[in-house]
C-alpha positions in Angstrom: 153.4 -51.1 220.0 150.1 -49.4 220.8 151.8 -47.3 223.6 153.5 -46.6 220.5 151.0 -45.2 218.4 149.5 -43.9 221.3 152.7 -41.7 221.0 152.1 -40.9 217.4 148.5 -40.1 217.9 148.9 -37.7 221.1 151.6 -35.8 218.7 149.9 -35.2 215.9 146.8 -34.2 217.5 148.9 -31.5 219.6 150.6 -30.7 216.4 147.7 -30.3 214.9 146.1 -28.3 217.8 149.2 -26.2 218.0 148.7 -25.1 214.1 145.3 -24.3 214.3 145.9 -22.1 217.2 148.4 -19.9 215.1 146.2 -20.2 212.4 143.5 -18.4 214.8 146.2 -16.0 216.5 147.4 -14.7 213.1 143.7 -14.0 211.7 142.4 -12.9 214.9 145.5 -10.0 215.0 145.0 -9.0 211.2 143.6 -5.9 210.7 140.7 -5.6 209.0 140.4 -3.7 206.5 138.0 -1.1 205.1 136.4 -1.9 202.2 137.2 1.8 201.0 141.5 1.3 201.7 141.5 -2.4 200.8 139.1 -1.2 197.3 142.5 1.8 196.9 145.1 -0.9 197.0 143.2 -3.0 194.5 142.5 -0.3 191.7 146.4 1.2 192.2 147.9 -2.7 191.6 145.2 -3.2 188.6 146.8 -0.1 187.3 150.7 -1.0 187.6 149.8 -4.3 186.2 148.2 -2.6 183.7 144.8 -3.5 183.6 142.0 -1.9 181.3 140.6 0.6 183.8 137.9 3.4 182.9 140.1 5.6 180.7 142.2 3.3 179.7 142.3 0.2 177.5 145.1 -1.3 179.1 149.1 -1.7 179.3 151.8 -0.2 180.9 151.3 3.5 182.3 154.4 6.0 181.5 155.1 8.7 183.4 153.9 12.4 182.3 154.8 15.1 184.1 151.3 16.8 184.3 149.8 13.8 183.7 145.6 13.1 184.9 145.4 16.8 185.5 143.1 16.8 182.4 138.8 18.1 183.4 138.3 13.9 184.7 141.1 11.7 186.1 142.8 9.3 184.0 145.9 9.1 182.1 146.2 12.4 179.4 149.1 14.1 177.8 150.9 16.0 180.3 152.8 19.6 180.6 156.4 20.8 180.1 155.4 23.7 182.0 157.6 23.5 185.3 159.2 20.5 183.7 162.9 19.9 184.9 163.9 15.8 184.8 167.1 15.3 183.0 165.3 13.5 180.0 165.5 16.3 177.4 163.2 17.8 175.4 160.4 17.7 177.8 158.2 14.2 176.4 155.1 15.3 178.5 153.0 16.8 175.7 153.2 14.0 173.9 153.1 11.4 176.6 150.2 9.5 177.5 150.1 8.6 181.3 150.3 10.3 184.6 152.4 11.5 187.4 152.7 10.5 191.2 149.7 13.5 192.0 147.2 12.0 188.8 147.9 8.4 189.6 146.7 9.4 193.2 144.0 11.4 192.3 143.1 8.7 189.7 143.3 5.9 192.3 141.0 7.7 194.4 138.0 8.4 191.4 138.3 5.1 190.8 137.9 3.8 194.4 135.0 6.4 195.7 133.9 7.1 192.5 134.0 10.9 192.4 136.6 13.4 193.0 137.7 13.0 196.5 141.6 14.7 196.0 140.1 17.1 193.4 143.1 18.9 190.3 145.8 20.1 192.2 149.3 19.3 192.7 151.3 16.7 195.8 150.7 20.7 197.7 146.7 20.3 197.4 146.1 17.0 198.0 147.3 17.0 201.3 145.5 19.6 201.8 143.0 17.4 201.7 143.5 14.7 204.0 144.5 13.9 207.7 148.0 12.3 208.6 148.0 9.5 210.0 151.1 8.4 212.3 153.4 5.7 211.0 152.4 3.1 213.4 148.8 3.1 212.6 150.0 3.8 208.5 146.7 1.4 206.4 147.3 0.0 202.7 145.7 2.6 200.9 147.1 5.5 202.4 149.1 8.4 200.7 152.1 8.6 201.0 153.5 11.9 200.8 157.4 13.7 200.0 158.4 17.1 201.8 157.3 19.2 204.3 154.4 18.7 205.7 154.2 21.0 208.8 151.1 23.7 210.1 152.9 26.9 208.5 154.6 25.3 205.5 153.3 22.7 202.8 155.5 21.8 199.7 155.3 18.3 198.6 157.4 16.6 195.7 156.0 13.1 195.5 153.2 10.8 196.6 152.1 7.0 196.6 149.4 4.9 197.6 150.9 2.9 200.4 150.8 -0.9 199.7 151.6 -2.5 203.2 155.1 -4.2 204.1 157.1 -0.4 203.8 156.2 -0.7 200.0 154.3 2.1 197.6 152.5 2.1 194.4 153.9 5.4 192.6 154.2 6.9 189.0 158.6 8.1 190.0 159.7 10.0 187.0 159.6 10.6 183.1 161.3 6.8 181.7 159.5 4.9 184.2 156.2 3.7 184.7 154.2 3.3 187.5 156.1 0.6 189.3 155.8 -0.7 192.9 159.2 0.9 194.8 160.2 1.0 198.9 158.4 3.9 200.4 161.7 5.0 201.7 163.5 5.0 197.5 162.1 8.8 198.0 163.6 11.2 199.8 162.4 13.1 202.7 159.8 11.4 203.5 156.4 13.9 204.6 154.1 10.9 206.5 151.1 9.0 205.9 147.9 10.4 205.6 144.6 9.0 204.9 141.2 10.7 203.2 139.0 11.5 205.9 
């Protein structure tokens, strides 16, 4: 009997040491994200879940074409100028909400304490950022869709990358701020980071 207990104790000790080694290896290899990137994803998740934020009482935030482009970042009435959505008539002028770049602008404003992306659309925003190779993309980076090259910038969508191939975004009229796979939108242009 003592020999059997000795083997069991040795097995438990080996299993515990193996589990500890795996835990240490996993935590040692986990990337440590800068505080700003952690804050970006926390804010994006809070907005998606409907939590109250400065400028928003709380609740799901609907998509609104041109929403989020008021004098200050945050939900606003949109515009029907340039609207080509399927929902007719255009509901943007009576929908308090955000479009994709309005969401990105607001998240970054809340995280950095100032309007770092500034007014404008996705083309304007991508010009203020630095491209990041896909292998180095981190939660909090922005993922853009369209064409971004030295000669031409013509983008049509942006989302806040949250890791594991997913983003938080304002996809289109009739939707609310939500999580989608980064493959949900056609024309992937790349990941971009504020300075």
